[in-house]
Every structure is written in structure tokens, then in C-alpha cells.
C-alpha positions in Angstrom: 105.4 137.4 188.1 104.4 134.2 189.8 100.9 133.0 190.0 100.7 130.6 193.0 97.1 129.7 192.4 97.6 128.9 188.7 98.2 125.4 187.5 101.6 125.0 185.9 102.5 121.7 184.3 106.0 120.8 185.5 107.9 118.1 183.5 109.4 115.2 185.4 112.8 115.9 187.0 114.7 113.9 184.4 113.3 116.1 181.6 114.3 119.2 183.6 117.8 117.8 184.0 118.1 117.0 180.3 116.8 120.5 179.4 119.4 122.2 181.7 122.2 119.9 180.5 121.3 120.8 176.9 121.8 124.4 177.7 125.1 123.8 179.4 126.5 121.6 176.7 125.5 124.0 173.9 126.9 127.0 175.8 130.2 125.1 176.0 130.1 124.4 172.3 129.2 128.0 171.4 131.5 129.6 173.9 134.7 128.7 172.1 136.6 129.4 175.3 135.2 133.0 175.4 133.2 132.0 178.5 132.7 129.0 180.8 129.6 127.5 182.2 130.0 128.2 185.9 127.0 126.4 187.3 124.0 124.3 186.3 121.0 123.7 188.6 117.6 122.0 188.5 116.7 123.5 191.9 115.7 127.0 190.9 112.6 128.3 192.6 109.4 127.5 190.6 108.7 131.3 190.6 111.9 132.1 188.7 110.5 133.4 185.4 111.2 135.3 182.3 108.4 137.8 181.5 106.0 136.0 183.8 106.7 132.6 182.2 107.9 129.9 184.7 111.4 128.6 184.4 112.8 125.6 186.3 116.6 125.4 186.6 119.4 127.7 185.6 122.7 127.7 183.7 125.1 130.5 184.6 128.2 131.7 182.8 131.4 133.0 184.4 131.0 136.4 182.8 128.6 138.6 180.8 128.9 138.0 177.1 127.5 139.4 173.9 126.2 136.7 171.7 125.3 137.2 168.0 121.6 136.4 167.2 122.4 132.9 165.9 124.5 132.0 169.0 121.8 133.4 171.3 119.3 131.2 169.5 121.5 128.2 170.0 122.0 128.7 173.7 118.4 129.8 174.3 116.7 127.0 172.5 119.2 124.2 173.4 117.1 123.0 176.3 114.1 122.5 174.0 116.2 120.6 171.5 117.6 118.4 174.2 114.1 117.7 175.4 113.0 116.8 171.9 115.8 114.3 171.6 114.9 112.8 175.0 111.3 112.5 174.1 112.2 110.6 170.9 113.7 108.0 173.2 110.9 107.9 175.8 107.4 108.6 174.5 105.6 110.9 176.9 102.3 109.8 178.5 100.7 113.1 177.5 101.5 116.1 175.2 104.8 117.5 176.3 105.0 121.1 177.6 107.5 123.3 175.9 109.8 125.7 177.8 107.8 128.8 177.1 110.3 131.1 178.8 113.1 130.0 176.5 110.9 130.2 173.4 109.6 133.7 174.4 113.1 135.0 175.1 114.3 133.8 171.7 111.3 135.1 169.7 111.5 138.5 171.4 115.2 138.9 170.7 114.9 137.6 167.1 112.0 140.0 166.4 113.9 143.0 167.8 116.8 142.3 165.5 115.1 141.0 162.4 111.8 142.9 162.4 110.2 140.4 160.0 108.2 137.2 160.9 109.5 135.3 157.9 113.1 136.0 158.8 112.5 135.1 162.4 110.9 131.8 161.2 113.8 131.1 158.9 116.5 131.7 161.5 114.5 129.7 164.1 114.4 126.8 161.7 118.1 127.0 161.1 118.9 127.2 164.8 116.7 124.2 165.6 118.2 122.2 162.7 121.7 122.8 164.1 120.6 121.9 167.6 118.9 118.7 166.5 122.1 117.8 164.6 124.2 118.4 167.7 121.8 116.4 169.9 121.8 113.5 167.4 125.6 113.2 167.7 126.2 110.2 170.0 129.2 111.8 171.7 127.4 115.1 172.5 124.3 113.2 173.7 126.3 111.1 176.1 127.7 114.3 177.7 124.1 115.7 178.0 122.9 112.4 179.6 125.9 112.3 182.0 125.4 115.9 183.1 121.6 115.3 183.5 122.3 112.2 185.6 124.7 114.2 187.8 122.1 117.0 188.2 119.5 114.4 189.3 121.9 113.3 192.1 123.2 116.6 193.2 120.6 119.2 192.1 123.4 121.7 191.2 126.9 121.4 189.7 129.6 123.9 189.6 133.4 124.2 189.7 135.6 121.2 189.0 132.8 118.6 189.0 130.9 120.5 186.3 134.0 121.3 184.2 135.1 117.6 184.4 131.8 116.6 182.8 131.9 119.4 180.2 135.6 119.0 179.3 135.1 116.4 176.6 132.8 118.8 174.8 135.4 121.5 174.8 138.0 119.0 173.5 135.6 117.6 170.9 134.6 121.0 169.7 138.3 121.8 168.9 138.6 118.6 166.8 135.5 119.3 164.6 135.4 122.3 162.3 131.6 122.1 161.9 131.2 122.9 165.6 133.1 126.2 165.4 130.3 128.5 164.4 127.3 126.4 163.9 
């Protein structure tokens, strides 16, 4: 549901690009060649939403996949973790707005499976710890920034141009055992 008369705080385009790039990079890490990120966009309609919460931008996979809860948490919260890393570098002028649609999607799925607030909190903390570890890795962060810069220029990436940017992540993942399952 979109509320055109309501005030929605939209982050600057660079933050949106970092957010979507974070999703794409983590999906590449988690995918382990089971699926491929087929497109990344920062041009999604402002009224795109999850459960009425606004979402800006999209990352699409080349097929439907079933993710375990931990993997779902990694890919769903990756944009928030990427934004956290970005905001550590550039102090925001005001309190940053969190991607509520991502957070709500994660919390709903985690609750359905775990049925316990303490367990949801524990798994959430573990997911965010791993994401922050990945985003602190200089190699991974350079790919996030490169993809975000390309998104700012083109608005959307797909095909060979997207795979060219993400290719080092797939290669890097294969070289490091700690990236295999989080």
C-alpha cells in the first residue's frame, strides 16, 4: 500500500545505491553458485513496498531459491549492514532512516520459524555480526562501492556488466573457507 500524502524520508541516492549493492554482493556470497544476481536497480518506484513499508530499489535473482533462515537473514539485512558501514565513513546530518521493509521481512520470517523473541534476537545479532564482518573486509567493501558507483551512473545493472562487477566476489568466496556458510 502506498500513501502518496504521507511523508516518507528517502535517503540520498548514494545511500540507496550502497544499500542495493550490499544486497547484491551478499547474495553473491551466499549463493555459492546456486543462483546468480540477475539485476540490481535503484530506480524502483517509490510505491514498491513490502507489507506497506516503502522500498527503493531491487535486487533480482535468476531463479526462485529456498534459503535457510540464516541465509535469508544475511541477504535480507545486507542492505542495512552496507548502510551502517557507509554511515561510519560519512556521518549523516540527521538520524539515519533504516530500511523498514527489510527489517520487517526478516523479523516476520524469523518469528514464523523460531517462535521465540529471544531466539529471534540471538539469530539477528549473529546475522548482523557476520554482515558487519563482511562489510569491514576491504576487498568486499571495494566491490560494494564499485557496484554502488555504477548504479549511480546507470540506475540499473544486469547481464555482463553486473556479472563483471560481482565476479571478484564469486572468485574471492571460493578462496576463503569462512565465506562458505557464514
